[in-house]
Each structure stands twice: as C-alpha cells, then as structure tokens.
C-alpha positions in Angstrom: 115.9 72.8 118.8 112.5 72.5 120.3 109.0 73.6 119.2 108.1 75.6 122.2 107.0 79.1 122.4 109.7 81.7 122.9 110.3 82.7 126.5 110.6 86.4 127.2 113.5 86.1 129.6 115.6 84.1 127.1 116.0 87.1 124.8 119.1 89.2 124.9 119.8 92.5 123.1 123.4 93.8 122.8 125.1 96.0 120.2 122.1 96.0 117.9 121.7 92.2 117.9 118.7 90.3 119.3 119.6 86.7 120.3 117.7 83.9 122.0 119.2 81.5 124.5 117.6 78.0 124.1 119.2 75.5 126.3 122.9 75.3 125.3 122.4 77.3 122.0 122.3 81.0 121.3 120.3 81.8 118.2 120.4 84.9 116.1 117.0 86.5 116.0 117.5 89.9 114.2 119.8 92.8 113.7 118.6 96.3 114.7 121.3 98.5 113.4 119.4 101.8 112.9 116.7 101.5 115.6 117.0 101.1 119.4 116.2 98.4 121.9 112.5 99.3 122.1 112.0 98.3 118.5 113.9 95.0 119.1 111.7 94.3 122.1 108.5 95.0 120.1 109.8 92.6 117.5 110.5 90.0 120.2 107.0 90.4 121.7 105.4 89.8 118.4 107.6 86.8 117.8 106.7 85.3 121.1 103.0 85.6 120.5 103.0 84.3 116.9 105.8 81.8 116.4 107.3 78.7 117.9 111.1 78.6 118.2 111.3 75.9 115.5 109.0 77.7 113.1 110.9 81.0 113.2 114.4 79.5 113.2 113.6 77.1 110.4 112.4 79.9 108.3 115.6 81.9 108.9 117.6 78.7 108.1 115.7 78.6 104.8 116.9 82.0 103.8 114.1 84.3 104.9 115.0 87.6 106.5 113.8 88.2 110.1 111.5 91.1 109.2 110.0 89.1 106.2 109.2 86.2 108.5 107.3 88.4 111.0 105.6 90.5 108.3 104.1 87.2 106.9 101.9 87.2 110.0 101.1 90.9 110.0 103.9 92.5 112.0 104.2 96.2 111.4 107.5 97.7 112.7 107.3 100.9 114.9 108.9 102.9 112.0 106.3 101.7 109.5 103.5 102.2 111.9 104.7 105.8 112.4 104.7 106.3 108.7 101.2 105.1 108.3 100.0 107.3 111.1 101.8 110.3 109.6 99.7 109.9 106.5 96.4 109.5 108.4 96.2 105.7 108.2 95.7 103.1 111.0 99.1 101.6 111.9 99.0 98.3 109.9 101.5 96.9 107.5 99.2 97.3 104.6 98.5 101.0 105.5 102.2 101.6 105.8 102.7 100.4 102.2 99.9 102.7 101.2 101.7 105.5 102.9 104.9 104.6 101.1 103.1 105.0 97.8 101.6 108.3 98.9 105.0 109.6 100.1 106.7 108.5 96.8 104.0 110.2 94.7 104.2 113.4 96.7 108.0 113.4 96.3 107.7 113.0 92.5 105.2 115.9 92.3 107.7 118.0 94.3 110.4 117.2 91.8 108.2 118.1 88.9 107.5 114.5 87.8 104.1 112.9 87.2 103.4 110.1 89.7 102.2 106.8 88.1 102.2 104.4 91.0 99.0 103.5 92.7 98.6 101.2 95.7 97.1 98.6 93.4 100.0 98.7 91.0 102.4 98.5 94.0 100.6 95.3 95.2 100.9 93.8 91.8 104.6 94.6 91.7 105.1 93.0 95.1 103.2 89.9 94.0 105.3 89.5 90.8 108.6 89.9 92.7 107.7 87.4 95.4 
C-alpha cells in the first residue's frame, strides 16, 4: 500500500459498495446501503481531499468505521447536512448534531415527555463514550 493521495478514477461503486483499486489490490472504502451513488461520490471526494490512501486504510484496519474516519476531519454526510438545514443551521457536522438534539426534544414534547437533553449534555455524553 502506498501513501499517495486517492485518485478519482480508481474508485468504483457497485451494489452499494465503494471500493478503490490501488495497483493489484482492491480496497473496501465504504458501504452505502441506504443512500445512492451520489452520497458515495461525495464521500469519495472528501476522502481524496483529506486523506492519503495509507492513512485511511490503516485507520479502517485498526477498527474505525469509514464514516467515523471522515467525520474526524469534519465530513458531514449529505443526509446530516440536510437535517441541519431543515432546522435552520448551516450544514456542518456540529450543527447536524445540534439538529438531532432539537429533533429528539421536539419528538419528546409531542409524546408528552419533558426533554432533558441539551447540546452541551450531548457533547459531554459523546466525549465520555469515545
């Protein structure tokens, strides 16, 4: 495996799987079961701009999930960006998390429950579980 940047033409998407052809090897990049090719290509574009092949594939080999690896450098999936925008936020990963808290609290109110989660508590919870 080399430490070069990803090359756009070496990506392949088929059946919900994104792979990367690197010389004689085909590498698993990510699975996109519930979203289409456009989401996979946005994922690949962010990957190309922010990771070397060795960095990304080593992190996968060490047990990190594909989305987790990209989110570590600020990637916000199209679905999360859409959620943030729906709640009036700019489409960033942090704002998408704010929107998740807002959505959860609204759902709780609708069910007659008192919401107790704030974005600050949510961040504390994430930090403890990491």
